[in-house]
Structure formats: structure tokens, C-alpha cells
N, C-alpha and C positions, 0 to 999 in steps of 0.2 A: 422606425423599426421597433417592434414591441420587445419586451423583456424576454430573453431566451431562457427556456427552462431546461435544466440538466437532463431530466428524464426523457425529454423529447430528443435531445442530442444523442443519447445512448442508443436509440433505435437506428440512427443513421450509420452509414459506412464511413470508412476513413477518408475516402476521396471526397465525399460530400462535406465532411467536417472541415477538411483542408480548404475546400472551395468557399465555405461559409466564413472561415477564418480570414481568407484573403479579402472577401467582400467587407468584412467588419473593419479590417485594417485600412482599407481604402476609404471607408466612410469616416473613420477616425481622423485620417489625415485631412479629409475635406472639412471636417468640423473644426480642426485646429486652424486651418487656413481662414475659415469663417470667423474664428475667435480673434485672430490677428487683425483681420480687415474690419472688425467691429460688427459682427453678425448679430442676429436676433437673439434675445435671451433664451428662447426655447432651444436653440441650437447649442448654446453653451451648456445648458443643463443636460443635454443629450450625450455629451462627451462621457460623463460618468457611466451612463447606461451601456454605451458601446464598449468602454473599457472593461466593465464587468462581464459583458457578453464574450469578449475575447478571452478573458480569464476562464470562463466556464467552458468554452470550446477547447482550449488548451488542456484544461483539467481532464475533460472526458477523453481527449486523444491520448494523454499520458496514462490514464487508467486503463484504456483498452490495450495500449502497448504493453503495460505491465502484466495484465491478465494473460495476454498471448505468450509473453515470455515465461510466466509461471507455468502455463500449460505445457510449453515445449520442454521445460526442465523437470516436469513432474516424473518422479521415479528414478531420476538420474542420481548418481553418487555425489557429484559435486554440483553445487548451485552457487551462482554469484552472490556475493555478500549482501547486496542491496535487495535481493529477493528472499533471503533467509528470514526466519522469524526473529523479531527483535528481542523480545523478553527483557531480561536484565543481564548485566555482565556476570553476576554471581550465578544465575541460573544456567547461563551458557557454559560456564566453566565447571559446573557441578558434575560429579560422577554420574554415569548412566545407572539405571536400575540394576543391570547385569553386573557392572563393575562394583557397585556398592554391596551387592549380595554375594559376591564371589569370596571364597575362603581359600587359604593356601592348603596344599595337600596335607601338611603337618597338622593344621588346625582341624581339618576334616577327619583325619585319623583319630585325633584326640577326642573329638566329639562323639565318634562312633564307639571308642573304647570306654569312655567315661560319660555316659549320657546324663542329662539333668535328672537328679533324684526326685521322686514323687513322694510327697508327704501327705499322710491322712491327718487332717487337723480335726481334733475332737471339738464338737460344738458345745 
């Protein structure tokens, strides 16, 4: 079996991917049996290729699942933690722009009553 390319896997459906995963796992178990029984060196080197192929298929399946979940939660008020934007802890706890720009009623009255003075500086 040739090396599996991720972009080719992305065009397949979930059922096809799971079927391919099952085939790869069967092939891997057969190769491991061949290794124990003293198989040909080309079979031993193929184990790595099959393992990487399994990893690629699983990666694409997980990516597709995450994309589908993100799409289903789009526009909702609450989103699961693992689907939220990571950023940094400090950014996540920072005040929103509306909260940062908000002033108390007293401060707003004071600003209206005593606006910033404008000075004409002589050049």
C-alpha cells in the first residue's frame, strides 16, 4: 500500500475513512505477525508506513468531527471549552471593549460638566 496523503483523505466521507482505517489496522496486525514469524525485511519496513497511515486517517476523522461540531455550535451562546478560541489566559480574562470603555454615571456627569480644556499654544 502506497503512502496515504491527507488531502486525498479529506475528500472522502466518514464511512469510507472508517473502512480504510479498519483495513489499515488489519494490515498492521498481519505485518506484526509476519515480524514475529521472521518475515521479509520489506514487510518490517512497511509497518512504519501503515502506522503513519492510520495516524493520518484518524487525524482527518477528528478534524472533520471538530469542524462539524464547530458548525453546529456557530452562533450559540455557550460553546464547549475545547471548541472555544484558545488565545492566552490573560487575554481570555481581559475586560471586553464595552466593559473597558464604560464609565460610571457620576464620571459621565463630571465629564459633561467639566470638559477637557482646549489651549491654543503659541508657536
